[in-house]
C-alpha positions in Angstrom: 130.5 82.9 -114.5 132.4 80.0 -116.3 133.8 78.7 -113.2 136.5 76.2 -115.0 137.6 78.9 -117.5 140.8 79.4 -115.4 141.9 76.2 -115.4 141.0 75.4 -119.0 143.5 78.3 -119.8 146.0 77.0 -117.6 145.8 73.6 -119.3 145.8 75.2 -123.1 149.0 77.3 -122.0 150.8 74.0 -120.5 150.0 72.1 -123.6 151.0 74.7 -126.0 154.3 75.2 -124.4 154.9 71.5 -123.9 153.4 69.8 -127.1 153.8 70.4 -130.7 150.7 70.1 -132.8 150.0 67.4 -135.5 150.6 69.4 -138.3 153.9 70.8 -137.0 155.0 67.0 -136.1 154.3 65.7 -139.9 156.2 68.6 -141.1 159.4 67.9 -139.0 159.1 64.1 -139.6 159.4 65.2 -143.3 162.2 67.3 -142.7 164.1 64.4 -140.6 163.5 62.1 -143.9 165.0 64.4 -146.1 168.4 65.0 -144.4 171.2 62.2 -145.1 172.6 60.5 -142.3 176.1 61.8 -140.8 175.4 65.3 -141.6 175.6 68.1 -138.9 172.0 68.9 -140.2 171.1 65.2 -139.4 172.5 65.3 -135.9 170.8 68.6 -134.9 167.5 67.2 -136.2 167.9 63.7 -134.2 168.4 66.2 -130.9 165.2 68.1 -132.1 163.3 64.9 -132.3 164.2 63.8 -129.1 163.5 67.1 -127.5 160.1 67.2 -128.8 159.3 63.7 -127.3 161.0 64.4 -124.0 159.0 67.7 -123.5 155.6 65.8 -124.3 156.5 63.0 -121.9 157.2 65.3 -119.0 155.1 68.4 -119.8 158.3 70.5 -119.6 158.8 73.3 -121.9 159.9 72.5 -125.5 162.1 75.6 -125.6 163.6 77.6 -122.6 162.1 80.6 -124.4 158.6 80.1 -123.9 158.0 83.1 -126.0 155.5 85.9 -126.3 151.6 84.8 -125.5 149.1 86.1 -128.3 145.8 84.8 -127.7 143.2 84.9 -130.5 139.5 84.8 -128.7 136.0 84.6 -130.1 133.1 84.9 -127.9 129.2 85.0 -128.2 127.4 88.4 -128.0 127.0 89.4 -124.4 130.0 87.6 -122.8 132.1 89.8 -120.6 135.5 90.3 -122.2 136.7 92.3 -119.3 136.5 89.2 -117.0 137.9 86.9 -119.4 141.0 89.1 -120.0 141.6 89.0 -116.2 141.0 85.3 -116.2 143.5 84.6 -119.0 146.2 87.0 -117.3 145.5 85.1 -114.0 146.3 81.9 -116.0 149.3 83.0 -117.7 150.8 84.0 -114.2 149.9 80.7 -112.8 151.4 78.7 -115.7 154.5 80.7 -115.0 154.4 79.7 -111.0 154.4 76.2 -112.2 157.2 76.5 -114.7 155.4 75.7 -118.0 156.3 79.6 -119.1 159.7 81.4 -118.4 159.3 84.8 -116.8 159.6 86.9 -119.9 158.2 90.2 -119.1 160.5 92.8 -118.8 160.0 96.4 -118.1 161.4 98.5 -121.0 162.3 101.3 -119.0 163.9 99.8 -116.0 164.8 96.3 -117.1 163.0 94.5 -114.0 161.5 91.4 -114.9 157.7 91.3 -113.3 158.3 87.4 -112.6 154.8 86.5 -113.7 154.9 87.5 -117.4 152.3 90.1 -117.1 152.6 93.8 -117.6 151.5 96.5 -120.1 151.0 94.9 -123.3 151.8 91.3 -122.1 150.0 88.8 -122.9 148.6 90.1 -126.1 144.9 89.1 -126.4 142.6 89.9 -129.4 138.9 89.6 -129.1 136.3 89.3 -131.6 132.4 88.2 -131.5 130.7 85.5 -133.4 127.1 84.3 -133.6 127.8 81.0 -131.8 127.1 79.8 -128.2 130.8 78.6 -127.4 134.1 80.6 -126.7 137.2 79.9 -128.9 140.7 80.4 -127.7 143.7 80.2 -129.9 147.2 80.6 -128.5 150.5 81.3 -130.0 153.7 81.2 -128.2 156.7 82.8 -130.5 160.2 83.3 -128.9 162.4 86.4 -128.9 164.8 84.5 -131.4 162.2 84.1 -134.1 160.5 87.3 -133.3 163.9 89.2 -134.1 164.4 87.8 -137.5 160.5 89.3 -138.5 161.0 91.5 -141.5 159.1 94.5 -143.1 159.4 95.7 -146.6 158.4 98.9 -148.3 158.0 98.2 -152.2 159.8 99.1 -154.4 163.0 97.9 -152.7 166.4 96.8 -153.8 167.2 93.3 -152.0 170.7 91.6 -152.0 170.9 88.8 -154.3 167.6 89.5 -155.8 167.5 93.1 -157.2 164.5 95.1 -157.4 161.1 93.8 -155.7 158.3 95.7 -157.3 154.7 96.2 -156.4 153.4 92.9 -157.7 153.4 89.3 -156.6 156.8 88.8 -157.9 158.0 91.4 -155.6 156.2 90.1 -152.7 158.0 86.5 -153.5 161.3 87.9 -153.7 160.9 89.6 -150.2 159.7 86.4 -148.7 162.7 84.4 -149.8 164.9 87.6 -148.7 163.6 87.4 -145.3 164.2 83.6 -145.1 167.6 83.8 -146.4 168.3 86.7 -143.7 167.3 84.7 -141.1 169.8 81.9 -141.4 170.1 80.1 -138.2 169.2 82.7 -136.1 165.5 82.1 -135.9 166.2 78.3 -135.3 165.4 76.9 -138.9 163.7 74.9 -140.2 161.0 77.7 -139.5 157.5 78.6 -140.9 156.5 82.0 -142.1 153.3 83.9 -141.9 153.1 86.8 -144.4 150.7 89.8 -145.0 150.8 91.9 -148.3 149.4 95.5 -147.9 147.9 97.0 -144.6 149.5 99.6 -142.7 152.9 98.8 -140.9 151.0 97.7 -137.6 148.2 96.0 -139.0 150.5 94.0 -141.7 152.5 92.5 -138.9 149.4 91.5 -136.9 147.9 89.9 -139.8 151.1 88.2 -140.8 151.4 86.6 -137.4 147.6 85.6 -137.6 148.5 83.5 -140.6 150.6 81.4 -138.3 147.3 80.1 -136.9 146.6 78.1 -140.4 147.9 74.6 -140.3 150.8 74.0 -142.4 148.9 71.5 -144.7 145.9 73.7 -145.5 145.4 75.3 -148.8 144.7 79.2 -149.2 141.3 80.0 -150.3 142.6 82.7 -152.6 144.0 81.1 -155.5 146.7 83.8 -156.4 148.2 83.5 -153.0 147.8 79.5 -152.9 150.0 79.6 -156.0 152.4 82.0 -154.3 152.9 79.8 -151.2 153.4 76.9 -153.5 156.2 78.7 -155.2 157.9 79.5 -152.1 157.8 75.9 -150.7 158.9 74.5 -154.1 161.9 76.7 -154.3 163.0 77.8 -150.7 164.8 74.9 -149.6 167.1 74.9 -152.6 168.9 77.7 -150.7 170.8 75.2 -148.3 170.4 77.1 -145.2 169.2 74.0 -143.5 168.9 73.1 -139.7 170.2 75.6 -137.6 171.8 77.5 -140.5 174.3 74.4 -140.7 173.3 74.0 -144.3 171.0 71.2 -145.4 168.0 70.1 -147.2 164.9 72.0 -145.1 165.0 75.5 -144.4 161.4 76.0 -144.3 158.5 73.8 -143.2 155.5 76.3 -143.9 154.4 79.5 -146.0 151.0 81.2 -145.3 150.1 84.4 -147.2 147.1 86.8 -146.1 146.6 90.2 -148.0 144.9 93.6 -146.5 144.0 96.7 -148.6 146.4 99.2 -148.5 147.0 103.2 -148.9 148.0 103.8 -152.5 151.3 105.4 -151.4 152.2 102.4 -149.3 152.8 98.8 -150.3 154.2 96.8 -147.2 155.2 92.9 -147.2 155.4 92.2 -143.5 156.9 88.5 -142.8 156.5 86.9 -139.2 159.0 84.1 -138.8 158.4 80.9 -136.3 160.9 78.4 -135.4 160.7 74.8 -135.8 159.4 74.9 -132.1 155.9 76.1 -133.7 153.6 76.3 -130.5 150.3 76.9 -131.5 147.1 75.3 -130.0 143.4 76.1 -129.6 140.4 75.2 -127.7 136.6 75.6 -127.6 135.2 76.3 -124.4 131.4 75.9 -122.8 130.5 79.5 -122.1 128.7 78.5 -119.3 131.1 75.8 -117.6 134.2 77.1 -118.9 135.4 73.5 -119.5 137.0 72.5 -122.7 134.7 70.9 -124.8 137.0 70.6 -128.2 141.0 71.0 -129.0 142.1 72.5 -132.1 145.2 71.5 -134.0 145.0 68.0 -132.1 142.9 65.2 -130.9 143.4 64.0 -127.7 141.9 60.8 -128.3 144.8 60.0 -130.8 148.2 59.5 -129.0 150.8 61.7 -130.9 153.4 59.3 -132.7 156.8 59.6 -131.3 159.3 61.6 -133.2 162.3 59.2 -132.4 162.3 56.1 -134.6 161.1 52.7 -132.8 164.0 51.0 -131.1 166.1 54.1 -131.2 168.4 54.7 -128.1 168.4 58.5 -128.1 170.8 60.7 -127.2 173.3 62.9 -129.6 174.2 60.6 -132.6 177.6 59.9 -132.4 180.0 59.5 -135.2 183.2 58.5 -133.2 184.9 61.8 -134.3 183.6 63.9 -131.4 186.0 65.7 -129.1 185.7 65.6 -125.6 186.1 69.0 -123.4 186.8 69.3 -120.0 186.1 72.8 -118.7 188.0 74.9 -117.8 190.1 74.6 -121.1 193.4 75.4 -122.1 194.4 77.7 -125.2 196.1 74.8 -126.9 193.2 72.2 -127.0 190.9 75.4 -128.2 193.2 76.1 -131.1 193.4 72.6 -132.3 189.7 72.9 -133.0 188.3 73.6 -136.3 184.8 74.6 -137.5 182.6 71.5 -138.1 184.3 69.7 -135.0 181.4 68.2 -132.7 182.3 68.6 -129.0 181.0 67.3 -125.9 181.5 69.2 -122.7 181.8 68.3 -119.3 182.6 70.3 -116.2 181.5 74.0 -115.4 179.8 76.1 -117.6 178.1 79.7 -117.0 175.3 81.1 -118.6 175.2 84.8 -119.4 173.1 86.8 -121.9 172.1 90.3 -122.6 172.1 91.4 -118.8 175.3 89.6 -117.9 177.1 91.1 -121.0 176.2 94.7 -120.0 177.3 93.9 -116.5 180.6 92.5 -117.3 181.3 95.6 -119.4 181.3 97.7 -116.3 182.1 95.3 -113.5 184.5 92.4 -112.7 182.7 89.0 -113.0 181.4 87.4 -109.7 183.3 84.1 -110.6 186.9 83.5 -112.3 186.2 83.1 -116.2 189.6 81.8 -117.0 189.4 79.1 -119.4 185.6 78.9 -119.1 182.7 78.3 -121.1 180.1 81.1 -121.3 176.6 79.9 -122.4 174.2 82.1 -124.1 171.0 80.8 -122.0 168.2 81.9 -120.1 167.2 78.8 -118.5 163.6 77.9 -117.0 164.6 76.9 -113.4 162.8 75.7 -110.3 163.5 76.4 -106.6 163.2 73.5 -104.0 164.2 75.0 -100.7 167.9 76.2 -101.1 168.3 74.1 -104.1 167.6 75.1 -107.7 166.7 72.7 -110.9 167.2 73.5 -114.5 164.0 72.3 -116.3 164.5 73.8 -119.6 167.9 75.1 -121.1 168.6 75.8 -124.6 170.3 78.4 -126.3 169.5 82.1 -127.1 170.2 83.7 -130.3 174.2 85.0 -130.0 174.1 88.1 -132.5 172.8 90.3 -129.7 175.9 90.1 -127.8 178.3 90.8 -130.9 179.1 94.4 -129.5 180.5 93.0 -126.2 181.7 89.7 -126.8 185.2 90.0 -128.2 186.2 92.6 -125.4 184.7 90.1 -122.6 186.7 87.1 -124.1 189.9 89.1 -124.2 189.3 90.9 -120.7 188.3 87.6 -118.7 190.2 84.7 -120.5 187.1 82.8 -121.8 187.8 79.9 -124.1 184.3 79.1 -125.4 181.2 81.0 -126.0 178.3 79.0 -126.9 174.7 79.9 -128.1 173.0 79.7 -131.4 173.0 81.5 -134.8 176.5 82.5 -134.7 178.2 86.0 -134.3 179.9 88.6 -136.5 183.2 89.7 -137.4 184.0 91.5 -134.2 183.5 88.5 -132.1 185.3 86.1 -134.9 188.5 88.6 -134.8 188.6 88.1 -131.0 188.4 84.5 -131.3 191.4 84.3 -133.3 193.2 86.8 -131.1 192.6 85.5 -127.7 192.3 81.6 -128.7 188.8 81.2 -128.0 185.7 79.4 -130.1 182.0 79.5 -130.7 180.0 76.8 -130.4 176.3 76.3 -131.8 174.1 74.4 -129.5 170.8 73.2 -131.0 168.2 76.1 -130.9 164.9 75.2 -128.8 166.3 71.7 -127.5 165.6 72.8 -124.0 164.7 69.3 -122.5 167.3 67.6 -124.1 169.9 70.2 -123.1 168.6 70.3 -119.4 169.4 66.5 -119.2 173.0 67.3 -119.9 173.1 69.3 -116.6 173.9 67.4 -113.6 173.8 70.0 -111.1 173.2 73.9 -110.5 176.0 74.5 -108.2 175.3 78.3 -107.5 173.8 81.3 -109.2 175.3 85.0 -109.3 173.2 88.2 -110.2 169.9 87.1 -109.2 168.8 90.4 -109.1 168.5 90.5 -112.8 166.0 88.1 -113.0 166.1 84.2 -113.4 166.3 84.4 -117.0 169.2 87.2 -117.0 171.3 85.6 -114.0 174.8 83.8 -114.2 173.7 80.3 -113.3 176.8 78.0 -112.4 176.2 74.5 -113.9 177.8 71.3 -114.1 177.3 69.8 -117.4 178.2 65.9 -118.7 178.7 65.4 -122.5 176.9 68.5 -123.6 177.0 68.4 -127.4 177.8 71.4 -129.7 179.1 72.1 -133.2 182.3 74.4 -133.5 181.0 77.0 -136.1 183.6 79.6 -135.4 187.4 78.6 -134.7 190.3 80.3 -133.6 191.7 80.3 -136.9 189.4 83.2 -138.2 187.0 80.6 -139.8 183.4 81.1 -139.6 180.6 78.2 -140.8 178.0 81.0 -140.8 179.8 83.4 -143.1 180.1 80.4 -145.5 176.5 79.3 -145.3 175.4 82.7 -146.0 177.5 83.4 -148.5 176.7 80.0 -150.3 173.0 80.6 -149.6 173.3 84.0 -150.9 174.7 82.3 -154.4 171.7 80.1 -154.6 169.3 82.9 -153.7 170.5 84.8 -156.7 169.3 81.6 -158.9 165.8 82.3 -157.7 166.0 85.9 -158.7 164.0 85.0 -162.2 
């Protein structure tokens, strides 16, 4: 049956991972227009805009974390859903083989990566039936950074800066605002949230994620929820969390709220946060041939308008104040840096995320890290013969390494750790003691940063899987911002405190 269904699914996965839908592009264009020139947010948004164009042009992943695939499938009565599930799984594996998806499926007990994005529970496929002759398939790719800042509240509850949130729409409003504030830059803001009021804990999270299949410009059919969405969007950007949590005018590009019935004893508010790399598309499929008959969220006959302004030369927007760093780096140079400095790194950079940090706590490193740069990144890589190429290389959320980072810095003489979202007080103290800095790269800008990598010179710990291995990269003028310096200063701490004060003003 439906002989072309497999390739249609591969095309859907590829397009979703590499090309943002029209409504998200419009929202991001608006965010770019709102941010004053010369700010950290404006520089970050310029990189994001170029990254979106680059990904679409080369059909490369917008973000190196190609996320957790969630499929919503509507079928005519009588269609074999067992066969469709198998075909979707095979398409996911094929898209992974083609480098459109990073191998993201890890055995929770052994830590072994399946290598093909398949395994118990992955991908998620929700089936439903309808009285139509065609098949509808929608796909959401939601990365780990934004998944980690999802939130669920049991009302009534006391919230930082907002006081008590009662079992009312006003209490729901407070929970949504609190979740967005808590996410800061760790979810790659500006983001969007799907919200569920009610349900049980499981159904609430699922329904919240389902709200992300709505377009950003639609109007809720329930006037009460429509007004709640309007209130959130009218006020939330006054928090000044901004792009990547650097401070700025746009923290959120969309808020979509749904509601389920609940038990009398339970009142949950579930918030599914998605990043600016809001990857969501869908198709209608001819049930006989399996061919795509119509796209959802995009019109292939209308070329997407470039995100970069006409005549733009691209690249990281320079101010003339950038600091050039050549790795390895000496302590005196590092201690001369201050929060807010924009740096351009050239030389050797090593990747290292969760598994590498765990390894370094128990074993000597496979390379000399003295004076080095450790990049929190799980790249998408392609092997040709004996050579490797990085095809996507944005930062991962750094806070997961907080329990280990300070000790690793001190033990092995690192001068730079780089990721996104910032780190906590233990790392900040370690930076000050040992003479190191934390650099914030632009989350999701996987294509932009891949073009700053001139060579993959080697790889260590490949047995950990390609995302978790330690890749030896040669980079040229790799841009990032000092957000935690060797003097005990943290931009993340400042933005969180200042945005917390602004949150208090929305308490009402």
